[in-house]
N, C-alpha and C positions, 0 to 999 in steps of 0.2 A: 847613617845608622851605625851605632856602636854595637859590636858583638863581643860580649865579655868572654874572656878565655876559658872560664869554667863552665859556660853554658852555650857552647858552640854546637850547631847542628852539623852532622857529617854525612856525606854521601861518597861512595867510592866509585871512581871512574877508571877503567882499565886501559884505555888507549887515547891518544890525542885525537884520533878520528871520531871518537865517541863524545868529544866535548860538546858539539852542537846538540847531539841527542840528549846529553846529560842536562844541558840548560833547559831544553824543551821539557824533559822529564821533571826537572825541579819545578818549573812553572806549573806543570800539570798537577804535581803533588801539592803545591801551595794552594792552587785553586780549589782542589778537592778537600782541603782542610785535613790533610793526612795526619796521622798520629805523630807525636813529637819524636824527633830523632834522639839517639843517645847523646849524652854530654861527654866532654873530655874526662870528667871524673870517673865515669863508668868504664873507661878504657884502661885505666891504670897508667896514665901518662906520667912522664918524668921531666920533659922539657917543653918549652913553649916558644912560639915566635909570633910576630904580627906583621901584617902588610896593610897599607892604606894607600889610597890614591883617588884618581878621578878617571871616569870614562868620558871620552869626548868623541864628537863626530869628526869627519874629515876637515870640516871648517872650524874646528876648535870650539864648538858649542857643547855644553854639558849634555850628556845623554841621561835623562831622568828615567828612573825605573828600570835601568838595564840590569840584566842578570849577570852576576859576577861569581866566578868559582875559582878556587885555588887547586892546582894539580901539582903534586910533587913528582918529580922525575923518578921513574922506577929504577930499581937496581941497587939501592942502598941497603947493605946487609945489616941485620940486627935490629931493624926498627920498621914500623909502619907509620904512616901519616894520614889519619882520617881527614877527608877533604871537606872543608867548609864552603858554604855558598851564601850569598846575600843579594840584595838589590841596591842600586845607587839611590841616593837621596835627591832632593830638589835641585842640587847643584852638581849632580853627577859624581859625588864623593861616595866612597865606601871604606869600610874597615873590616878586616878578617883576622881571626886568631886561629892558629893551628897548633896542634900538640904532637909530640913524638911519643910513640908507644913502643917500648922495647919488645923484641920478639925472639931474642936468643941470648947467647953468652958473649956477644961482641961488646967490649967495653966502650963507653963514650964519655968523654970528658965533660967538664961543667959547661962548656960552650961548644957550639957545633954550627956548621953551615950546610945548607941543602939547596940544590937548584930546584926551582918550581916555576910554574907558569900561571899567570893570572889570565883567565879566559873571560871575556865579556861578550855579551850578545844583547842587541836591542835595536829599536827602530822599526820601520815598516817591514812587514813580512815579505819574503820573496814569493813568487807564484806557487812554489812547492810547499809553502807553509813554514819554511825555515827562517831564521833571523840572521841578519848580518852579524858576523862573529869575527873576533880577532883575539890574539893573545900576546903577552909580553913575558919574556923570561926574567925572573928575579932570583936573587940569592937571599934565602931566609936565614936569619941569625938566631939560633935557638939558645935559650938560657935555661938554667935549672928552675923548676917550678918553685923551689924554696927561696930563690933570690928575688931581686927587684924585677918589675915587669920589663919585658923586652922593648927595645927601641924598634919601632916599626920600620920596615923597608917601604919606601915610597915609590909609587909607580904611576904612570899615565898610560892608558890603553886607548888607542884611536880605532874606533869601529867604523868600517866603510859605509857610513851613512852620509849622504851629501849635506 
């Protein structure tokens, strides 16, 4: 599934421990047909980055329909990063776009890097109703919104599903 950088849906997660709850919440909102989330254009973004990859089981089989979210490591002054999410396609692949929104007077050059986590969940539910979840750290390479599209960071996430 391709997610265009100008029409990305965003959800904010405030802690790594909230990741599994976030993914369940995203699934619940999708199932309810919730209203459309704001796009990057509505946030006044200045830079963009992309990440693509595949979600696999422990036996390296594609995890179809897994929930995938991007979480930017907190603590970066001068900007916020609205968090996109998606589902994997029939081969376990996904694509996400993320934007940087300036929040202060901290100057940022034409390119920038930020540490983020790709969080994936899917497979059979545990007895408590949660899904097997794992994450992988990535470095996002941001480029100006006025320049050429960003080269995506590529990642593979292995979810603990046999």
